[in-house]
MDAnalysis code that builds the backbone (N, CA, C; Angstrom):
import MDAnalysis as mda
import numpy as np

u = mda.Universe.empty(540, n_residues=180, atom_resindex=np.repeat(np.arange(180), 3), trajectory=True)
u.add_TopologyAttr("name", ["N", "CA", "C"] * 180)
u.add_TopologyAttr("resid", np.arange(1, 181))
u.add_TopologyAttr("resname", ["MET", "ALA", "THR", "LYS", "ALA", "GLY", "ALA", "ALA", "LEU", "PRO", "LEU", "LEU", "GLY", "ALA", "LEU", "ALA", "LEU", "LEU", "GLY", "GLY", "CYS", "GLY", "ASP", "ALA", "SER", "LEU", "LEU", "PRO", "ALA", "ARG", "CYS", "PRO", "ARG", "ILE", "ALA", "ILE", "LEU", "ALA", "ASP", "ALA", "ALA", "ASP", "LEU", "THR", "GLN", "PHE", "ARG", "PRO", "GLY", "GLY", "GLY", "GLN", "ASP", "LEU", "THR", "ALA", "MET", "GLN", "VAL", "ASP", "GLY", "ARG", "MET", "VAL", "GLY", "VAL", "SER", "GLY", "GLN", "CYS", "ASP", "TYR", "ALA", "GLY", "ARG", "GLY", "ARG", "GLU", "ALA", "LEU", "ASN", "VAL", "THR", "LEU", "SER", "VAL", "ALA", "ILE", "GLU", "ALA", "GLU", "ARG", "GLY", "PRO", "ALA", "ALA", "GLU", "GLY", "ARG", "THR", "ALA", "ASP", "LEU", "PRO", "TYR", "PHE", "ILE", "ALA", "VAL", "THR", "GLY", "ARG", "ASP", "GLU", "ARG", "ARG", "ILE", "LEU", "ASP", "LYS", "GLN", "PRO", "THR", "VAL", "THR", "THR", "VAL", "ARG", "PHE", "GLY", "ALA", "ASN", "THR", "THR", "ARG", "THR", "THR", "VAL", "ARG", "THR", "ASP", "SER", "MET", "THR", "ILE", "ARG", "LEU", "PRO", "LEU", "GLY", "ASP", "ARG", "HIS", "GLN", "ALA", "GLU", "ASP", "TYR", "THR", "VAL", "LEU", "VAL", "GLY", "PHE", "GLN", "LEU", "THR", "PRO", "GLU", "GLN", "LEU", "ALA", "LEU", "ASN", "ARG", "ARG", "ARG", "GLY", "PRO", "ARG"])
u.atoms.positions = np.array([
    [134.007, 71.314, 95.670],
    [133.704, 72.788, 95.794],
    [133.005, 72.777, 94.536],
    [132.031, 73.406, 94.418],
    [131.003, 73.596, 93.322],
    [131.429, 74.828, 92.187],
    [131.321, 74.411, 91.054],
    [131.651, 75.645, 90.238],
    [130.560, 76.406, 89.873],
    [130.780, 77.473, 89.411],
    [130.021, 78.648, 88.997],
    [128.960, 78.003, 88.109],
    [128.977, 77.188, 87.307],
    [128.468, 76.677, 86.209],
    [127.230, 75.435, 86.818],
    [127.915, 74.840, 87.973],
    [127.047, 74.232, 88.592],
    [126.154, 74.355, 89.388],
    [126.373, 75.523, 90.377],
    [125.266, 76.540, 91.051],
    [124.661, 76.982, 90.081],
    [124.852, 77.448, 89.271],
    [123.537, 78.011, 88.068],
    [122.800, 77.130, 87.954],
    [122.997, 75.798, 87.768],
    [121.702, 74.842, 87.466],
    [120.583, 74.854, 87.916],
    [120.505, 74.952, 89.477],
    [118.933, 75.053, 89.991],
    [118.380, 76.392, 89.479],
    [119.295, 77.133, 89.654],
    [118.696, 78.595, 89.281],
    [117.806, 78.516, 87.655],
    [118.632, 77.969, 86.744],
    [118.192, 77.679, 85.361],
    [116.918, 76.887, 85.613],
    [116.781, 75.910, 86.191],
    [115.487, 75.021, 86.245],
    [114.382, 75.532, 86.933],
    [114.700, 76.397, 88.188],
    [113.285, 77.120, 88.300],
    [113.243, 78.124, 87.368],
    [113.811, 78.835, 86.736],
    [113.442, 79.860, 85.817],
    [112.704, 79.199, 84.806],
    [113.098, 78.004, 84.003],
    [112.557, 77.243, 83.194],
    [110.646, 76.732, 83.740],
    [110.716, 76.257, 85.078],
    [109.443, 76.129, 85.642],
    [108.645, 77.327, 85.726],
    [108.714, 78.234, 86.013],
    [108.373, 79.682, 86.041],
    [107.968, 80.180, 84.543],
    [108.870, 79.644, 83.642],
    [108.556, 80.122, 82.152],
    [107.178, 79.605, 81.688],
    [106.787, 78.696, 82.443],
    [105.601, 77.905, 82.009],
    [104.194, 78.720, 82.623],
    [104.528, 79.425, 83.455],
    [103.706, 80.230, 84.170],
    [103.359, 81.668, 83.397],
    [102.864, 81.409, 82.347],
    [102.882, 82.665, 81.644],
    [101.642, 83.694, 81.983],
    [100.722, 83.114, 82.643],
    [99.304, 83.806, 82.593],
    [99.475, 84.689, 83.942],
    [99.375, 85.670, 83.675],
    [99.461, 86.967, 84.462],
    [98.578, 87.015, 85.321],
    [97.184, 86.228, 85.012],
    [95.895, 86.617, 85.657],
    [96.126, 85.911, 86.849],
    [96.964, 84.814, 87.168],
    [96.789, 83.821, 88.043],
    [97.901, 84.625, 89.444],
    [98.645, 85.680, 89.092],
    [99.360, 86.388, 89.884],
    [98.451, 87.283, 91.063],
    [98.915, 87.069, 92.158],
    [97.977, 87.956, 93.178],
    [97.884, 89.553, 93.105],
    [96.845, 90.060, 93.487],
    [96.833, 91.532, 93.201],
    [97.861, 92.236, 94.166],
    [98.271, 93.288, 93.708],
    [99.177, 94.059, 94.472],
    [98.348, 95.279, 95.039],
    [98.678, 95.156, 96.306],
    [98.214, 96.297, 97.667],
    [98.520, 97.744, 97.703],
    [97.854, 98.783, 97.793],
    [98.215, 99.821, 98.188],
    [99.029, 99.844, 99.265],
    [99.753, 101.065, 99.526],
    [100.568, 101.208, 101.027],
    [99.234, 101.279, 101.985],
    [99.300, 100.560, 103.038],
    [98.279, 100.564, 104.327],
    [98.949, 100.985, 105.303],
    [98.192, 102.070, 106.150],
    [99.089, 102.274, 107.536],
    [97.927, 103.086, 108.443],
    [98.375, 103.197, 109.659],
    [97.817, 103.656, 110.687],
    [98.363, 105.266, 110.660],
    [97.250, 106.175, 110.610],
    [97.898, 107.656, 110.521],
    [98.231, 107.874, 112.154],
    [99.696, 108.340, 112.266],
    [100.265, 108.660, 113.800],
    [99.448, 109.499, 114.442],
    [98.935, 110.460, 113.940],
    [98.364, 111.615, 114.672],
    [96.827, 110.946, 115.511],
    [96.503, 110.148, 114.606],
    [95.187, 109.447, 114.783],
    [94.984, 107.836, 115.666],
    [96.294, 107.754, 116.008],
    [96.263, 106.091, 116.273],
    [95.907, 106.057, 117.953],
    [95.654, 107.076, 118.467],
    [95.411, 107.092, 120.050],
    [93.994, 107.830, 120.120],
    [93.196, 107.362, 120.998],
    [91.715, 108.158, 121.192],
    [91.425, 108.036, 122.862],
    [91.488, 108.883, 123.560],
    [90.873, 109.153, 124.905],
    [89.984, 109.798, 124.989],
    [89.045, 108.801, 125.748],
    [87.489, 109.833, 126.009],
    [87.435, 109.875, 127.414],
    [87.092, 111.062, 127.610],
    [86.944, 111.621, 129.011],
    [85.642, 111.904, 129.580],
    [85.092, 112.004, 130.635],
    [83.649, 112.208, 131.178],
    [83.571, 113.445, 130.817],
    [82.516, 113.949, 130.063],
    [81.932, 115.340, 129.903],
    [82.004, 115.964, 130.947],
    [82.535, 117.254, 131.108],
    [83.003, 118.340, 131.896],
    [83.961, 117.955, 132.818],
    [84.374, 116.728, 132.932],
    [85.597, 116.128, 133.771],
    [86.810, 116.652, 133.818],
    [87.390, 117.305, 132.652],
    [88.542, 117.699, 132.171],
    [89.220, 116.498, 131.605],
    [90.747, 116.443, 131.593],
    [91.501, 115.424, 130.923],
    [92.425, 114.792, 132.370],
    [91.732, 114.855, 133.303],
    [92.198, 114.204, 134.639],
    [92.044, 112.748, 134.160],
    [93.233, 111.884, 134.932],
    [92.950, 110.374, 134.725],
    [91.575, 109.987, 135.575],
    [91.294, 110.618, 136.489],
    [89.860, 110.188, 137.183],
    [88.886, 110.513, 136.204],
    [88.927, 110.900, 135.015],
    [87.887, 111.435, 134.317],
    [88.026, 110.666, 133.065],
    [88.697, 109.576, 132.939],
    [88.942, 108.803, 131.652],
    [88.042, 107.861, 131.723],
    [87.393, 107.304, 130.496],
    [86.364, 106.407, 130.334],
    [86.838, 105.589, 129.726],
    [87.545, 105.806, 128.471],
    [88.184, 104.711, 127.723],
    [89.431, 105.306, 127.029],
    [90.336, 104.393, 126.995],
    [91.705, 104.680, 126.098],
    [91.918, 103.697, 125.145],
    [92.191, 104.196, 124.055],
    [92.232, 102.945, 122.905],
    [93.330, 103.474, 122.373],
    [93.937, 102.348, 121.574],
    [95.268, 102.539, 120.683],
    [95.313, 101.327, 119.533],
    [95.224, 101.954, 118.352],
    [95.447, 100.861, 117.344],
    [96.754, 100.397, 117.324],
    [96.952, 98.949, 117.022],
    [98.387, 98.595, 117.341],
    [98.676, 97.932, 115.984],
    [97.764, 97.795, 115.192],
    [97.973, 97.054, 113.866],
    [97.148, 97.024, 112.912],
    [97.147, 96.782, 111.473],
    [96.271, 96.759, 110.452],
    [96.401, 95.945, 109.436],
    [95.764, 94.958, 108.948],
    [95.863, 93.912, 108.336],
    [95.043, 94.303, 107.113],
    [95.611, 93.690, 105.868],
    [94.856, 94.076, 104.539],
    [94.986, 92.956, 103.610],
    [94.042, 92.769, 102.770],
    [94.306, 91.634, 101.767],
    [93.472, 92.393, 100.518],
    [94.319, 91.997, 99.329],
    [93.851, 92.818, 98.140],
    [93.262, 91.512, 96.975],
    [92.377, 91.911, 96.384],
    [91.659, 91.189, 95.343],
    [91.235, 92.056, 94.269],
    [91.574, 91.304, 92.914],
    [90.964, 92.222, 91.428],
    [89.460, 92.150, 91.683],
    [88.939, 92.905, 91.219],
    [87.521, 92.785, 91.006],
    [87.080, 93.254, 89.658],
    [86.020, 92.337, 89.053],
    [85.692, 92.482, 87.751],
    [86.761, 91.458, 86.797],
    [86.083, 91.248, 85.649],
    [86.627, 90.658, 84.786],
    [88.178, 91.068, 84.182],
    [87.944, 92.400, 83.590],
    [89.159, 93.285, 83.340],
    [90.036, 93.920, 84.192],
    [89.754, 93.411, 85.436],
    [91.006, 93.953, 86.553],
    [90.600, 95.467, 86.626],
    [89.277, 95.945, 86.766],
    [89.144, 97.624, 86.511],
    [89.136, 98.061, 87.926],
    [89.094, 97.272, 88.761],
    [89.066, 97.682, 90.346],
    [89.858, 96.907, 91.356],
    [90.140, 97.302, 92.481],
    [91.038, 96.253, 93.278],
    [90.165, 96.712, 94.608],
    [89.649, 95.365, 95.252],
    [88.967, 95.466, 96.420],
    [90.202, 95.280, 97.622],
    [89.930, 96.182, 98.725],
    [91.025, 96.028, 99.872],
    [90.111, 95.792, 100.920],
    [90.601, 94.713, 101.574],
    [89.716, 94.272, 102.690],
    [90.434, 94.587, 103.933],
    [90.104, 95.306, 105.124],
    [90.985, 95.556, 106.105],
    [90.325, 95.086, 107.428],
    [91.283, 94.878, 108.346],
    [90.911, 94.845, 109.836],
    [91.752, 95.551, 110.265],
    [91.186, 96.143, 111.547],
    [92.411, 96.969, 112.708],
    [92.006, 96.156, 114.170],
    [93.306, 96.200, 114.607],
    [93.670, 95.476, 115.875],
    [94.065, 96.914, 116.866],
    [93.029, 96.782, 118.009],
    [92.799, 97.951, 118.624],
    [93.115, 97.315, 120.512],
    [94.114, 98.084, 121.053],
    [94.155, 97.730, 122.382],
    [93.301, 98.956, 123.118],
    [92.408, 98.427, 124.217],
    [91.335, 99.447, 124.857],
    [91.948, 99.105, 126.665],
    [91.740, 100.173, 127.091],
    [91.498, 100.204, 128.770],
    [90.446, 100.948, 128.984],
    [89.769, 100.428, 130.026],
    [88.465, 100.925, 130.671],
    [88.990, 101.912, 131.642],
    [88.656, 102.893, 131.627],
    [89.021, 104.085, 132.888],
    [88.046, 104.012, 134.054],
    [88.514, 104.565, 135.086],
    [87.936, 105.166, 136.108],
    [86.590, 105.682, 135.922],
    [86.346, 106.146, 135.155],
    [84.890, 107.218, 134.889],
    [83.813, 106.354, 134.053],
    [84.394, 105.219, 133.413],
    [83.863, 104.443, 132.833],
    [82.135, 103.820, 133.529],
    [80.979, 104.096, 132.825],
    [80.038, 103.798, 133.301],
    [79.531, 102.356, 132.818],
    [80.055, 101.423, 132.248],
    [79.676, 100.200, 131.428],
    [80.767, 99.456, 131.231],
    [80.346, 98.268, 130.676],
    [81.473, 97.187, 130.133],
    [81.593, 97.394, 129.001],
    [80.997, 98.209, 128.183],
    [81.294, 98.408, 126.259],
    [81.507, 99.985, 126.406],
    [82.304, 99.895, 125.433],
    [82.755, 101.678, 124.587],
    [82.484, 101.380, 123.257],
    [82.313, 102.301, 122.849],
    [82.228, 102.607, 121.137],
    [83.422, 103.596, 120.946],
    [84.178, 102.984, 120.073],
    [85.379, 103.819, 119.215],
    [85.154, 103.933, 117.925],
    [84.720, 105.417, 117.681],
    [84.945, 105.600, 116.158],
    [86.006, 105.690, 115.724],
    [86.134, 105.232, 114.337],
    [87.314, 105.295, 113.709],
    [86.904, 105.436, 111.956],
    [88.080, 105.723, 111.233],
    [87.567, 105.806, 109.359],
    [88.663, 104.932, 108.852],
    [88.629, 104.891, 107.865],
    [89.059, 104.323, 106.601],
    [89.303, 105.407, 105.551],
    [90.304, 105.994, 105.326],
    [90.512, 107.193, 104.251],
    [91.468, 106.650, 103.284],
    [91.210, 106.880, 101.832],
    [92.143, 106.707, 100.642],
    [92.420, 107.898, 100.073],
    [93.802, 108.052, 99.897],
    [94.586, 109.243, 99.501],
    [95.283, 108.717, 98.045],
    [95.500, 109.885, 97.582],
    [96.708, 109.491, 96.592],
    [97.934, 109.056, 97.217],
    [98.831, 109.068, 96.548],
    [100.363, 108.254, 96.847],
    [100.931, 109.607, 97.886],
    [100.561, 110.692, 97.443],
    [101.459, 111.866, 98.411],
    [100.659, 111.966, 99.650],
    [99.500, 111.473, 99.961],
    [98.556, 111.487, 101.469],
    [98.059, 112.878, 101.428],
    [98.373, 113.869, 100.495],
    [97.542, 115.023, 100.815],
    [96.328, 115.301, 100.256],
    [95.551, 114.561, 99.415],
    [94.182, 114.886, 99.064],
    [93.435, 113.657, 99.391],
    [92.267, 113.831, 100.247],
    [91.638, 112.726, 100.634],
    [90.687, 112.152, 99.454],
    [90.589, 111.375, 98.821],
    [89.777, 110.597, 97.598],
    [88.471, 110.255, 98.182],
    [88.593, 109.501, 99.623],
    [87.404, 108.842, 100.013],
    [87.680, 108.430, 101.140],
    [86.518, 108.775, 102.106],
    [86.475, 108.407, 103.650],
    [85.574, 107.586, 104.300],
    [85.651, 106.629, 104.916],
    [84.459, 105.675, 105.437],
    [84.677, 105.794, 107.102],
    [83.581, 106.688, 107.559],
    [83.744, 106.652, 109.252],
    [82.959, 105.308, 109.539],
    [83.236, 104.841, 110.621],
    [82.715, 103.496, 111.294],
    [83.057, 103.533, 112.945],
    [82.292, 102.547, 113.461],
    [82.504, 102.608, 114.968],
    [82.566, 101.038, 115.327],
    [83.710, 100.633, 116.142],
    [83.723, 99.329, 116.804],
    [83.275, 99.271, 118.515],
    [82.726, 98.323, 118.799],
    [82.262, 98.180, 119.969],
    [83.268, 97.612, 120.842],
    [83.594, 98.054, 121.908],
    [85.062, 97.178, 122.668],
    [83.869, 96.695, 123.942],
    [84.299, 95.329, 124.174],
    [83.317, 95.150, 125.263],
    [84.496, 94.312, 126.635],
    [84.395, 94.953, 127.665],
    [85.113, 94.583, 128.835],
    [84.715, 93.392, 129.415],
    [85.400, 92.090, 130.073],
    [84.640, 91.283, 130.628],
    [84.572, 91.714, 132.079],
    [83.914, 91.016, 133.180],
    [83.771, 91.089, 134.417],
    [85.330, 91.160, 134.782],
    [85.704, 92.177, 135.796],
    [86.797, 92.563, 136.398],
    [87.992, 92.734, 135.244],
    [88.117, 93.001, 134.260],
    [88.772, 93.406, 133.320],
    [88.963, 94.883, 132.758],
    [89.795, 95.311, 132.757],
    [90.088, 96.714, 132.340],
    [90.875, 97.078, 131.449],
    [91.455, 95.740, 130.527],
    [92.105, 95.735, 129.201],
    [91.532, 94.902, 128.478],
    [91.754, 95.127, 127.361],
    [91.421, 94.094, 125.938],
    [91.673, 94.303, 125.083],
    [92.056, 93.552, 123.856],
    [92.298, 93.559, 122.345],
    [91.426, 93.185, 121.599],
    [91.007, 93.960, 120.683],
    [89.979, 93.554, 119.783],
    [90.417, 93.781, 118.336],
    [89.607, 93.048, 117.571],
    [89.938, 93.056, 115.880],
    [88.530, 93.600, 115.537],
    [88.437, 94.638, 114.750],
    [87.459, 95.218, 114.357],
    [86.803, 94.145, 113.245],
    [85.683, 94.544, 112.539],
    [85.009, 93.548, 111.539],
    [85.656, 94.073, 110.341],
    [85.718, 93.396, 109.347],
    [86.563, 93.318, 108.021],
    [85.829, 94.462, 107.328],
    [86.329, 95.279, 106.754],
    [85.778, 96.130, 105.814],
    [86.067, 96.355, 104.365],
    [85.589, 96.110, 103.501],
    [86.142, 96.266, 101.889],
    [85.645, 97.548, 101.623],
    [86.895, 98.185, 100.462],
    [86.603, 99.462, 100.058],
    [87.259, 98.995, 98.461],
    [86.426, 99.750, 97.501],
    [86.880, 99.406, 96.201],
    [87.698, 100.661, 95.553],
    [88.914, 100.201, 94.929],
    [89.597, 101.605, 94.291],
    [89.456, 101.120, 92.901],
    [89.644, 102.312, 92.141],
    [89.369, 101.960, 90.411],
    [90.998, 101.912, 89.991],
    [90.896, 101.052, 89.067],
    [92.142, 100.880, 88.341],
    [92.268, 101.084, 86.673],
    [92.979, 100.973, 86.184],
    [92.949, 101.023, 84.826],
    [94.479, 101.638, 84.120],
    [94.159, 102.150, 83.177],
    [95.439, 102.946, 82.231],
    [96.138, 104.012, 83.505],
    [95.166, 104.979, 83.797],
    [95.749, 105.867, 84.959],
    [96.028, 105.606, 86.333],
    [95.260, 104.459, 86.655],
    [95.500, 104.221, 88.143],
    [96.093, 102.740, 88.505],
    [97.125, 102.676, 89.243],
    [97.550, 101.236, 89.695],
    [97.488, 101.433, 91.125],
    [97.551, 100.247, 91.869],
    [97.488, 100.063, 93.517],
    [98.408, 100.855, 94.128],
    [99.800, 101.266, 93.336],
    [100.841, 102.170, 94.241],
    [100.440, 103.551, 93.975],
    [99.279, 103.831, 93.141],
    [99.070, 105.472, 93.171],
    [98.119, 105.807, 94.466],
    [97.657, 104.712, 95.501],
    [96.895, 104.911, 96.511],
    [97.678, 104.566, 97.601],
    [97.221, 105.647, 98.608],
    [97.158, 104.769, 100.147],
    [96.128, 105.054, 100.869],
    [96.011, 103.753, 102.006],
    [94.790, 103.629, 102.786],
    [95.345, 104.034, 104.436],
    [94.683, 104.900, 104.695],
    [95.159, 105.206, 106.130],
    [93.826, 104.880, 106.854],
    [94.169, 104.549, 108.188],
    [93.188, 104.260, 109.441],
    [93.430, 105.109, 110.649],
    [92.676, 105.159, 110.993],
    [92.952, 106.526, 112.410],
    [91.777, 106.355, 113.073],
    [91.571, 106.732, 114.303],
    [90.720, 107.144, 115.129],
    [89.956, 108.338, 114.600],
    [88.413, 108.505, 114.817],
    [87.698, 109.840, 114.294],
    [87.786, 110.919, 115.858],
    [88.935, 111.463, 115.890],
    [88.960, 112.806, 116.760],
    [88.060, 113.944, 116.911],
    [88.130, 114.189, 118.054],
    [87.666, 115.900, 118.206],
    [88.772, 116.377, 118.127],
    [88.731, 118.069, 118.129],
    [89.808, 118.819, 118.036],
    [90.520, 118.614, 119.289],
    [89.837, 118.239, 120.300],
    [90.350, 118.256, 121.766],
    [91.103, 117.199, 121.591],
    [90.791, 115.886, 121.282],
    [91.405, 114.857, 121.209],
    [92.450, 114.646, 120.313],
    [92.492, 115.406, 119.441],
    [93.865, 115.478, 118.429],
    [94.772, 116.216, 119.199],
    [94.592, 117.230, 119.940],
    [95.536, 118.268, 120.309],
    [95.918, 117.263, 121.508],
    [95.590, 116.622, 122.158],
    [95.876, 115.758, 123.483],
    [97.091, 114.734, 122.687],
    [96.677, 114.055, 121.577],
    [97.419, 113.144, 120.709],
    [98.843, 113.773, 120.442],
    [98.763, 114.962, 120.088],
    [99.678, 115.958, 119.598],
    [100.374, 116.334, 120.965],
    [100.067, 117.108, 121.678],
    [100.974, 117.163, 123.103],
    [101.732, 115.922, 123.706],
    [101.155, 114.898, 123.868],
    [101.910, 113.708, 124.632],
    [102.583, 112.935, 123.386],
    [102.421, 112.872, 121.827],
    [103.289, 112.310, 121.226],
    [103.126, 111.202, 121.435],
    [103.735, 110.254, 120.142],
    [103.392, 108.992, 120.322],
    [103.576, 108.124, 121.221],
    [102.692, 106.889, 121.479],
    [102.871, 106.054, 122.660],
    [103.218, 104.805, 122.285],
])
């Protein structure tokens, strides 16, 4: 049966080893909160003038994940580089007229409370469907944004949101059908 003092020895040894690691510059950078905006996680594009019937659907996309990595920028850690990539599942609809679809999306930076947009970068990813394929999953190219740090700003002061760039009609459809 181990005693309390005997159980504490491995912990004390580990703390002693960590004590030699006093250089905080070797610690990895902290990331802000990174999330998919729920109302903009889905994008359904219909044939112009075809209504919102299934037979008029050209492509249906869904953001299913976002990965990010953070690194300090500059010698004095005055900025934080956040590199992101988004995973998207896409389905080719009956009204599609080709094997590719362009899906517009954005990366936005907000304050911690997510009420004020500090920066927004729109972009487009092209989804390619193979022969006889109606579904695919793609990962967007990595995109890097730089956030200022310092006495007034820390990584925790920001939120990075990704979502599809929607028309008012597409946003209304997402809100009507709810999360999928």
